C-alpha positions as a printed Julia matrix, in Angstrom:
226×3 Matrix{Float64}:
 -11.53  -108.66   30.62
 -14.28  -108.21   28.07
 -16.7   -107.13   30.79
 -14.24  -104.58   32.06
 -13.88  -103.05   28.6
 -17.65  -102.97   28.15
 -18.14  -101.29   31.53
 -15.4    -98.82   30.75
 -16.95   -97.91   27.43
 -20.33   -97.63   29.06
 -18.91   -95.32   31.76
 -17.22   -93.11   29.21
 -20.4    -92.88   27.18
 -22.3    -91.84   30.3
 -19.79   -89.19   31.13
 -19.96   -87.81   27.61
 -23.75   -87.62   27.72
 -23.65   -85.99   31.13
 -21.54   -83.09   29.82
 -23.32   -79.82   29.21
 -23.62   -79.44   25.45
 -23.85   -75.65   26.01
 -20.42   -75.34   27.46
 -19.31   -73.48   24.35
 -21.1    -70.37   25.53
 -19.9    -66.97   24.44
 -17.67   -64.98   26.7
 -19.25   -63.41   29.73
 -20.55   -60.33   27.92
 -18.93   -59.31   24.68
 -21.83   -57.07   23.73
 -21.6    -54.9    26.76
 -17.99   -53.93   26.34
 -17.25   -50.24   26.2
 -17.66   -49.34   22.52
 -17.74   -45.64   23.1
 -15.31   -43.36   21.27
 -11.9    -42.63   22.77
 -11.79   -40.15   25.56
 -11.88   -37.13   23.22
 -12.04   -37.73   19.47
 -13.51   -34.25   18.9
 -10.57   -32.42   20.32
  -9.82   -29.01   18.87
  -7.85   -29.55   15.68
  -7.14   -25.85   15.21
  -3.51   -24.78   15.56
  -2.41   -23.89   19.0
  -1.86   -20.28   17.95
  -5.38   -18.83   17.66
  -4.3    -15.21   17.37
  -6.12   -13.02   14.87
  -4.42   -13.57   11.5
  -6.06   -10.47   10.03
  -4.25    -8.03   12.22
  -2.06    -5.35   10.7
  -2.19    -6.7     7.13
  -0.97    -3.4     5.8
   2.73    -2.62    5.81
   4.01    -0.79    8.82
   4.75     2.29    6.86
   2.47     3.01    3.86
   4.26     6.23    3.07
   7.47     4.61    1.9
   9.21     6.4    -0.93
   8.39     5.11   -4.44
  11.06     3.64   -6.68
  13.96     5.88   -7.5
  13.04     6.09  -11.2
  11.05     9.34  -11.44
   9.53     8.27  -14.74
   7.36     5.76  -12.91
   5.91     8.25  -10.45
   2.17     8.55  -10.78
   0.85    12.09  -11.03
  -1.59    13.22   -8.37
  -5.06    14.03   -9.52
  -5.69    17.63  -10.54
  -7.61    18.42   -7.4
  -7.11    20.48   -4.31
  -4.39    19.31   -1.98
  -5.62    16.47    0.27
  -6.26    17.26    3.88
  -3.54    16.25    6.29
  -4.53    16.62    9.91
  -1.07    15.54   11.03
   0.66    18.5     9.41
   2.12    21.08   11.74
   0.21    23.88   10.08
  -0.27    27.15   11.85
  -3.61    27.87   13.58
  -6.08    29.87   11.58
  -5.76    32.89   13.84
  -1.98    33.07   13.46
  -2.22    32.47    9.71
  -4.53    35.43    9.27
  -2.02    37.62   11.1
   0.9     36.62    8.85
   1.8     38.58    5.74
   2.51    37.09    2.31
   6.2     37.71    2.86
   6.11    35.86    6.17
   4.38    32.89    4.55
   6.98    32.94    1.79
   9.87    33.01    4.27
   8.24    30.26    6.28
   7.89    28.14    3.12
  11.58    28.55    2.31
  12.53    27.62    5.88
  10.37    24.47    5.85
  11.68    23.47    2.42
  15.26    23.72    3.7
  14.36    21.48    6.65
  12.62    19.0     4.36
  15.66    18.76    2.11
  17.64    17.55    5.1
  14.93    15.36    6.62
  13.9     13.29    3.59
  15.91    11.41    0.95
  13.33    12.31   -1.72
  10.8     15.1    -2.03
   7.1     14.23   -2.13
   4.12    16.36   -1.22
   2.8     13.83    1.3
   5.87    14.3     3.54
   4.89    16.53    6.43
   7.59    19.18    6.02
   7.21    19.34    2.23
   3.46    19.64    2.53
   3.82    22.47    5.03
   6.3     24.25    2.77
   3.98    23.98   -0.24
   0.99    25.13    1.8
   2.87    28.17    3.06
   4.0     29.05   -0.47
   0.42    28.65   -1.67
  -0.79    31.12    0.96
   1.9     33.62   -0.01
   1.08    33.36   -3.73
  -2.63    33.82   -3.08
  -2.19    36.75   -0.72
   0.11    38.72   -3.0
   0.45    38.93   -6.79
   4.23    39.19   -6.6
   5.5     36.9    -9.36
   8.3     35.62   -7.14
   5.75    33.98   -4.84
   3.93    32.26   -7.72
   7.21    31.11   -9.25
   8.39    29.66   -5.94
   5.1     27.79   -5.53
   5.51    26.33   -9.04
   9.05    25.33   -8.15
   7.88    23.54   -4.99
   5.17    21.74   -6.93
   7.87    20.51   -9.31
  10.24    19.64   -6.47
   7.58    17.57   -4.68
   6.58    15.85   -7.92
   3.03    17.18   -7.98
   3.26    17.29  -11.76
  -0.18    18.53  -12.79
  -0.08    21.44  -10.34
   3.47    22.26  -11.43
   2.49    22.18  -15.11
  -0.5     24.48  -14.5
   1.48    26.84  -12.27
   4.27    27.28  -14.84
   1.71    27.81  -17.57
   0.11    30.68  -15.65
   3.4     32.53  -15.24
   3.7     33.43  -18.93
   7.26    34.21  -19.99
   9.72    31.96  -18.15
  13.39    32.25  -17.38
  15.85    29.58  -18.53
  15.76    27.62  -15.27
  11.98    27.94  -15.06
  11.68    26.56  -18.59
  13.61    23.49  -17.53
  11.27    22.94  -14.58
   8.2     23.47  -16.75
   9.51    21.13  -19.44
  10.15    18.45  -16.84
   6.55    18.63  -15.57
   5.27    18.34  -19.14
   7.5     15.32  -19.8
   6.25    13.56  -16.67
   2.61    14.15  -17.59
   3.27    13.02  -21.17
   4.79     9.79  -19.9
   1.86     9.16  -17.54
  -0.66     9.86  -20.32
   1.2      7.47  -22.61
   1.16     4.77  -19.94
  -2.61     4.97  -19.63
  -3.03     4.9   -23.41
  -4.03     8.53  -23.94
  -1.78     9.31  -26.9
  -3.53    12.59  -27.72
  -2.9     14.02  -24.25
   0.66    12.7   -24.32
   1.35    14.45  -27.63
  -0.11    17.7   -26.3
   2.17    17.61  -23.25
   5.18    16.81  -25.42
   4.54    19.7   -27.78
   4.05    22.22  -24.99
   7.06    20.85  -23.12
   9.24    21.27  -26.19
   8.1     24.87  -26.5
   9.49    25.47  -23.02
  12.67    23.43  -23.4
  13.52    20.33  -25.4
  14.91    17.34  -23.53
  15.91    13.69  -24.14
  12.81    12.58  -22.22
  10.48    14.51  -24.49
  12.32    13.26  -27.57
  12.0      9.66  -26.42
   8.27    10.01  -25.79
   7.8     11.71  -29.16
   9.43     8.7   -30.91
   7.02     6.37  -29.17
   4.08     8.47  -30.34
   5.14     8.51  -33.99
């Protein structure tokens, strides 16, 4: 029995020594596994919609009427009327053939159309611009006071305040209605001058406006200047 145990122990020892001590080898090839990035880690991260975001930044219609409060209307610069190639003006040849009276009648006709076409009157509206331009031609072709007075009235109507103010001033003695128009143009210019901090100009407009016709607007501006 003792011999059997010794032989068994000896056999087990031999088997243990015969085992490969390097059996704990690493897996077949862990260093060669695919360590590359996923199929596409650089994919386009931009939004799907790549349309040009700078298109048509401006409003669809840049000629929208200003706020209803006329006191906030900015006065156009005291320069010649801006060119407007979209205006349905008459060709030069036809214009030269028209008389001052015809230009005047044409201005009145266009002004009537403009009154119907637009909710507010501004010079940059096509029909109003054409009416003013026709009245300007009539006033410059003939010294008839009626033509100059109508041009001044259209300047006032279309809120071209500096031109209205100058046109009324050139007419000399004014009728009652004309004084009201002239006073209004002076009040608008006084308000604009006050807004930009030019108190001297504002006071000058107020004083001249009051000479034409006093008004609550002029009185209010005067109080702010005192």
